[in-house]
C-alpha positions as CSV (number, residue, x, y, z in Angstrom):
1,M,-43.9,81.9,46.4
2,G,-41.0,84.3,46.6
3,L,-38.2,84.6,44.1
4,P,-35.3,82.1,44.3
5,P,-32.5,83.2,46.6
6,G,-30.3,85.9,45.1
7,M,-32.8,86.8,42.4
8,T,-34.3,90.3,42.1
9,R,-37.5,91.2,40.3
10,S,-35.5,92.8,37.4
11,Q,-33.6,89.5,37.0
12,E,-36.7,87.4,36.8
13,K,-37.3,88.3,33.1
14,S,-40.8,87.0,33.1
15,P,-43.5,87.8,30.6
16,P,-46.0,90.5,31.7
17,W,-48.3,89.5,34.5
18,E,-51.8,90.8,35.0
19,A,-53.7,91.1,38.3
20,H,-57.5,91.3,38.3
21,F,-59.7,92.0,41.3
22,S,-63.4,92.3,40.6
23,P,-66.7,91.1,41.8
24,H,-68.1,92.0,38.3
25,G,-66.6,89.4,36.1
26,A,-63.3,91.0,35.0
27,C,-61.4,88.0,36.4
28,T,-63.5,85.5,34.6
29,E,-63.2,87.4,31.3
30,A,-59.4,87.6,31.7
31,I,-59.1,83.8,32.4
32,I,-61.3,83.0,29.4
33,K,-59.1,85.2,27.2
34,E,-55.9,83.6,28.3
35,L,-57.3,80.0,28.1
36,D,-58.4,80.7,24.5
37,K,-54.9,82.0,23.6
38,A,-53.3,78.9,25.2
39,R,-55.6,76.6,23.3
40,D,-55.3,78.4,20.0
41,E,-51.5,78.9,20.0
42,S,-48.7,76.4,20.4
43,R,-48.7,73.8,23.2
44,E,-45.8,75.7,24.8
45,N,-48.1,78.3,26.1
46,R,-49.1,78.0,29.7
47,V,-51.6,79.8,31.9
48,C,-50.9,80.0,35.6
49,I,-53.8,81.2,37.8
50,R,-53.4,81.8,41.5
51,G,-56.2,82.9,43.8
52,R,-57.2,82.6,47.4
53,A,-60.9,82.1,46.7
54,M,-62.5,81.4,43.3
55,K,-66.2,82.0,43.9
56,S,-67.1,82.0,40.2
57,V,-68.7,78.8,39.0
58,S,-67.4,79.8,35.5
59,I,-63.8,80.0,36.7
60,T,-64.1,76.6,38.3
61,L,-65.5,75.0,35.1
62,L,-62.8,76.8,33.1
63,M,-60.0,75.4,35.3
64,I,-61.4,71.9,34.9
65,G,-61.4,72.4,31.1
66,A,-57.9,73.8,31.2
67,V,-56.7,70.5,32.6
68,F,-58.2,68.7,29.5
69,L,-56.5,71.3,27.2
70,G,-53.1,70.4,28.7
71,V,-52.7,73.7,30.6
72,S,-51.6,72.0,33.7
73,S,-47.8,72.7,33.9
74,C,-46.7,76.3,34.1
75,A,-43.4,78.0,33.3
76,T,-42.2,81.5,33.2
77,L,-40.4,81.5,29.9
78,P,-38.4,84.4,28.6
79,T,-39.1,84.8,24.9
80,K,-35.6,85.9,23.8
81,P,-32.9,83.4,22.7
82,L,-30.7,81.7,25.3
83,A,-27.6,83.5,26.3
84,P,-24.2,81.6,26.3
85,G,-24.3,79.2,29.2
86,E,-27.9,79.9,30.1
87,L,-30.3,77.1,31.3
88,R,-34.1,77.6,31.0
89,L,-36.7,75.2,32.4
90,L,-39.5,74.3,30.1
91,N,-41.9,72.2,32.2
92,M,-42.2,69.7,35.0
93,L,-44.1,66.5,35.0
94,V,-45.0,64.1,37.8
95,P,-45.5,60.8,35.9
96,E,-47.6,59.1,38.6
97,K,-49.4,62.2,39.9
98,E,-52.6,60.3,40.8
99,K,-50.7,57.5,42.8
100,I,-48.5,59.5,45.1
101,K,-48.5,58.5,48.7
102,V,-47.5,60.7,51.7
103,N,-43.9,60.2,52.9
104,L,-42.9,57.9,50.0
105,P,-40.6,59.2,47.3
106,F,-42.1,60.0,43.9
107,L,-40.4,60.9,40.6
108,V,-40.4,64.4,39.1
109,N,-39.2,65.0,35.5
110,I,-38.0,68.5,34.6
111,S,-37.5,69.5,30.9
112,F,-35.0,72.2,30.1
113,E,-33.1,73.8,27.2
114,A,-29.6,75.0,27.6
115,E,-26.8,76.7,25.7
116,G,-24.0,74.2,26.1
117,N,-23.9,71.7,29.0
118,P,-24.1,73.8,32.1
119,V,-23.3,72.1,35.5
120,I,-26.6,71.6,37.4
121,R,-26.1,71.8,41.1
122,S,-29.5,71.3,42.7
123,A,-33.3,71.4,42.1
124,C,-35.3,73.4,44.6
125,F,-38.9,72.8,45.3
126,Y,-41.8,74.7,47.0
127,L,-44.8,72.5,48.0
128,A,-47.8,74.7,48.4
129,G,-45.7,77.5,49.9
130,D,-43.5,75.2,52.0
131,G,-39.8,75.4,51.1
132,P,-37.6,75.8,49.3
133,H,-36.3,72.2,49.7
134,C,-33.2,71.7,47.6
135,F,-31.9,68.4,46.4
136,K,-28.6,67.5,44.7
137,V,-29.2,66.6,41.0
138,T,-27.5,63.4,39.9
139,D,-29.7,62.3,36.9
140,V,-29.3,64.8,34.0
141,N,-29.6,64.2,30.3
142,H,-28.3,67.1,28.2
143,G,-30.4,66.2,25.2
144,S,-32.8,68.4,23.2
145,P,-34.7,69.1,25.3
146,G,-32.7,68.1,28.3
147,T,-34.2,66.3,31.3
148,I,-33.6,66.2,35.0
149,K,-35.0,63.3,37.0
150,I,-35.3,63.6,40.8
151,Q,-37.2,61.9,43.6
152,I,-38.9,64.0,46.3
153,H,-41.7,63.3,48.8
154,T,-44.5,65.2,50.5
155,K,-45.6,65.1,54.1
156,N,-49.2,66.2,53.4
157,S,-52.1,64.6,51.6
158,G,-54.5,66.4,49.1
159,S,-54.0,68.3,45.9
160,R,-50.7,70.2,46.0
161,L,-49.0,72.9,43.9
162,L,-45.4,71.9,43.2
163,E,-43.0,74.7,42.1
164,C,-39.4,74.2,41.1
165,Y,-36.3,76.1,40.0
166,V,-32.8,74.8,39.4
167,L,-29.4,76.2,40.5
168,Y,-26.7,75.9,37.9
169,I,-23.2,77.3,37.3
170,R,-22.9,80.0,34.7
171,D,-19.8,82.1,34.2
172,G,-18.3,80.6,37.4
173,K,-21.3,81.7,39.5
174,I,-24.4,79.8,40.8
175,Q,-27.5,81.1,39.0
176,P,-31.2,80.3,39.5
177,T,-33.4,79.4,36.5
178,N,-37.0,80.4,35.9
179,V,-39.7,78.7,37.9
180,V,-42.0,75.9,36.6
181,S,-44.9,74.4,38.4
182,T,-47.5,71.6,38.3
183,Y,-50.2,70.1,40.5
184,F,-50.4,66.6,41.9
185,S,-52.5,64.7,44.5
186,A,-51.1,62.8,47.4
187,I,-53.0,60.2,49.5
188,T,-52.2,58.7,52.9
189,Q,-50.9,55.2,52.9
């Protein structure tokens, strides 16, 4: 997935990323290290893993274990305090992620924290690389944390990666948030 429209790499403000390419176990060791940190530290930690082919049986088993540890929703969270008017996404949940049917709407809940009550314009989604598809946001609760509820649909069946960012108004300009993601499965009707 690329960056949201208008965002540069320097604006993304994400924590450091690591890339590992090795047929000798370096990837497996890095994943084990990060999963251990996510398990041992607070539940706010997330581990996002992307790969074209995961040939390691160890990695496959670790990823199954990660789901049981709650490491299933990912967010790029800056660690510094919120700036005035800033909105930061915390996570995204698909409540009925095992019962989603192709071409039928399903609910997505997005949690966020914000300084003040910024105007949220739209939520933009990438579905396994397809998108962005942006939808006007009408159901917002500016609580602590805040929530956005929106219905979307998918045209394809199978396990899918869903990524989201939100466009909101800050200092009179439309700004993108950080990106959050989760997995879900869709079945044909």
